C-alpha positions as CSV (number, residue, x, y, z in Angstrom):
1,M,-63.3,-33.1,80.4
2,K,-65.3,-33.5,83.6
3,L,-64.8,-37.2,83.8
4,I,-61.0,-36.7,84.0
5,H,-61.5,-34.1,86.8
6,N,-63.4,-36.7,88.9
7,L,-60.7,-39.4,88.6
8,S,-59.3,-40.7,91.8
9,K,-55.6,-40.1,92.6
10,E,-55.0,-43.8,92.4
11,A,-56.4,-44.0,88.9
12,R,-54.2,-41.1,87.9
13,F,-51.1,-42.9,89.3
14,Q,-52.1,-46.1,87.4
15,I,-52.3,-44.1,84.1
16,I,-48.7,-42.9,84.6
17,E,-47.6,-46.4,85.5
18,I,-49.1,-47.7,82.3
19,L,-47.2,-45.2,80.2
20,L,-44.0,-45.9,82.1
21,A,-44.1,-49.5,81.1
22,N,-42.8,-48.5,77.7
23,R,-40.9,-45.3,78.4
24,S,-38.3,-44.0,80.7
25,N,-39.2,-41.3,83.3
26,K,-37.3,-38.7,81.3
27,E,-39.0,-39.7,78.0
28,L,-42.5,-39.6,79.5
29,A,-41.8,-36.2,81.2
30,I,-40.7,-34.8,77.8
31,Q,-43.8,-36.2,76.1
32,L,-46.1,-34.8,78.8
33,G,-44.3,-31.4,79.0
34,I,-43.4,-31.7,82.7
35,S,-40.2,-32.2,84.6
36,P,-38.7,-35.7,85.3
37,S,-39.0,-34.8,89.0
38,S,-42.8,-34.6,88.6
39,I,-42.8,-38.2,87.4
40,T,-40.7,-39.2,90.4
41,K,-43.2,-37.4,92.7
42,Y,-46.1,-39.2,91.0
43,L,-44.4,-42.6,91.5
44,N,-43.7,-41.8,95.2
45,R,-47.3,-40.6,95.6
46,E,-46.1,-37.2,96.7
47,M,-48.1,-35.4,94.0
48,H,-50.8,-36.6,91.6
49,P,-51.1,-35.8,87.9
50,S,-53.3,-32.8,87.1
51,D,-56.3,-33.0,84.8
52,K,-54.1,-31.5,82.0
53,V,-51.4,-34.2,82.4
54,V,-54.0,-37.0,82.4
55,E,-55.6,-35.6,79.2
56,K,-52.1,-35.4,77.7
57,C,-51.5,-39.0,78.7
58,L,-54.5,-40.0,76.5
59,T,-53.1,-38.1,73.5
60,I,-49.6,-39.7,73.7
61,A,-50.8,-43.3,74.5
62,D,-50.6,-45.9,71.8
63,Q,-53.6,-48.1,71.1
64,N,-52.7,-50.8,73.7
65,E,-51.9,-48.2,76.3
66,R,-55.1,-46.3,75.5
67,E,-57.2,-49.5,76.1
68,E,-55.5,-50.0,79.4
69,I,-56.1,-46.4,80.4
70,V,-59.8,-46.6,79.4
71,E,-60.1,-49.7,81.5
72,V,-58.6,-47.8,84.5
73,I,-61.0,-44.9,84.0
74,L,-64.0,-47.1,83.6
75,Q,-63.2,-49.1,86.7
76,D,-62.7,-45.8,88.6
77,V,-66.1,-44.7,87.5
78,I,-68.0,-48.0,87.8
79,K,-66.9,-49.0,91.3
80,P,-68.4,-46.0,93.2
81,L,-71.5,-46.1,90.9
82,T,-72.0,-49.8,91.7
83,E,-71.6,-49.2,95.4
84,F,-74.1,-46.3,95.3
85,L,-76.6,-48.4,93.3
86,E,-76.3,-51.3,95.7
87,S,-77.1,-49.0,98.6
88,L,-80.4,-47.9,97.1
89,D,-83.8,-49.4,98.0
90,H,-84.4,-51.7,95.0
91,R,-88.1,-51.7,95.4
92,R,-88.2,-48.3,93.8
93,V,-85.8,-47.6,90.9
94,P,-85.0,-43.9,90.4
95,E,-85.9,-42.5,87.1
96,A,-82.3,-41.4,86.5
97,L,-81.2,-45.0,86.7
98,V,-83.8,-46.0,84.1
99,R,-82.5,-43.2,81.8
100,L,-78.9,-44.4,82.4
101,K,-79.8,-48.0,81.5
102,K,-81.5,-46.8,78.3
103,K,-78.4,-44.7,77.3
104,L,-76.1,-47.7,77.9
105,E,-78.3,-50.0,76.0
106,G,-78.3,-47.5,73.1
107,L,-74.5,-47.3,72.8
108,D,-72.9,-49.2,70.0
109,F,-69.8,-50.6,71.8
110,K,-68.6,-52.4,68.7
111,A,-68.4,-49.0,66.8
112,L,-66.6,-47.5,69.8
113,G,-63.9,-50.1,69.6
114,E,-63.3,-49.4,65.9
115,S,-62.5,-45.7,66.4
């Protein structure tokens, strides 16, 4: 998933921390198929979780954890996008921005929450 690939290191660390709130390092390592020392390295910011590990996080997360993870991902995507949009000359709105706005308006967020 390309979105996962583009996540910041900090967002990746936050995802691990969310899952560790309800699991031990060893338990999370087993669920993710990695070593407990990898978890320690993530916590010490010596190494960041790979795309594969982040995707696995999404599959093992319970509903509440998943909601927290989605929030982290959205904030990680929205912040740089907002900064970029604020830097544009607002007298002339790019066509791509108009298309993005239409796509967002067309999403049924209520239905997304029910899945």
